[in-house]
C-alpha positions in Angstrom: 98.0 64.6 -50.7 97.6 62.6 -47.5 94.1 61.3 -46.8 93.2 61.1 -43.2 90.3 58.8 -42.3 88.4 59.6 -39.2 86.1 57.2 -37.5 83.8 58.4 -34.8 84.7 56.6 -31.7 81.7 57.8 -29.8 78.5 57.1 -31.6 74.9 58.0 -30.7 75.7 61.0 -28.6 72.3 62.3 -27.8 72.3 66.0 -27.3 70.0 66.6 -24.3 69.7 70.1 -23.1 69.5 70.4 -19.3 68.1 73.6 -17.9 70.3 75.0 -15.2 68.7 74.6 -11.7 69.3 77.1 -9.0 69.3 75.3 -5.8 70.2 77.0 -2.6 70.8 74.5 0.1 72.8 76.4 2.7 70.1 78.9 3.7 67.7 76.1 4.4 70.3 74.2 6.4 71.1 77.4 8.3 67.4 77.8 9.1 67.1 74.2 10.3 70.1 74.7 12.6 68.7 77.9 14.0 65.3 76.2 14.6 67.0 73.4 16.5 69.2 75.8 18.5 66.1 77.6 19.8 64.9 76.2 23.0 61.4 77.6 23.8 60.2 77.1 27.3 56.5 76.4 26.8 55.1 73.4 25.0 53.1 75.3 22.4 56.2 77.2 21.3 58.1 74.0 21.1 55.4 72.4 19.0 55.4 75.4 16.7 59.2 75.4 16.3 59.1 71.6 15.8 56.5 72.0 13.0 58.5 74.8 11.3 61.7 72.7 11.6 59.9 69.8 10.0 58.7 72.0 7.1 62.3 73.2 6.6 63.6 69.7 6.5 61.0 68.8 3.9 62.0 71.8 1.9 65.6 70.6 2.1 64.6 67.1 1.0 62.8 68.6 -2.0 65.8 70.7 -3.0 68.1 67.7 -2.7 65.8 65.5 -4.8 65.6 68.2 -7.5 69.4 68.3 -7.6 69.6 64.5 -7.8 67.1 64.3 -10.6 69.0 66.9 -12.5 72.3 65.1 -12.1 70.7 61.8 -13.2 69.7 63.5 -16.5 73.2 64.6 -17.3 74.7 63.1 -20.4 77.5 60.6 -19.6 76.8 60.3 -15.9 76.5 56.5 -16.2 80.2 56.2 -17.2 83.1 55.9 -14.7 85.6 58.7 -14.4 88.2 56.8 -16.4 85.7 56.2 -19.2 84.6 59.8 -19.2 88.3 60.9 -19.4 88.9 58.5 -22.3 85.9 59.8 -24.2 87.0 63.4 -23.6 90.4 62.6 -24.9 88.9 60.9 -27.9 86.7 63.9 -28.6 89.6 66.3 -28.2 91.7 64.3 -30.7 88.7 64.3 -33.2 88.4 68.1 -32.7 92.1 68.7 -33.4 91.9 66.5 -36.5 88.9 68.2 -37.8 90.4 71.6 -37.2 93.6 70.5 -39.1 91.4 69.3 -42.0 89.5 72.6 -42.1 92.7 74.6 -42.1 94.1 72.3 -44.8 91.1 72.6 -47.1 90.9 76.3 -46.6 94.3 76.7 -48.1 93.6 74.4 -51.1 92.6 76.2 -54.3 90.3 74.4 -56.7 
């Protein structure tokens, strides 16, 4: 019987659950563009449109900041693409090995 020794390559993987965030940026961008395209003739209407456009820009900034903060919380974001791919490959190899071991031990009779 061959004994296969597995060593965890990736240690201290913290399982952090991130709640999905629904961020709709395009409608806000569309509203900003429409506000800029409007060209009211009198100054009061211009000031009102300018204030509304500023509010929409602030709303867009908040949405983008929410997206950034969510991305920063993602597990493994601090690693380069190459390191992430290496880690993924290592985890896939570990999974395959564990699946083989499970299959092997299911067939063994004690």
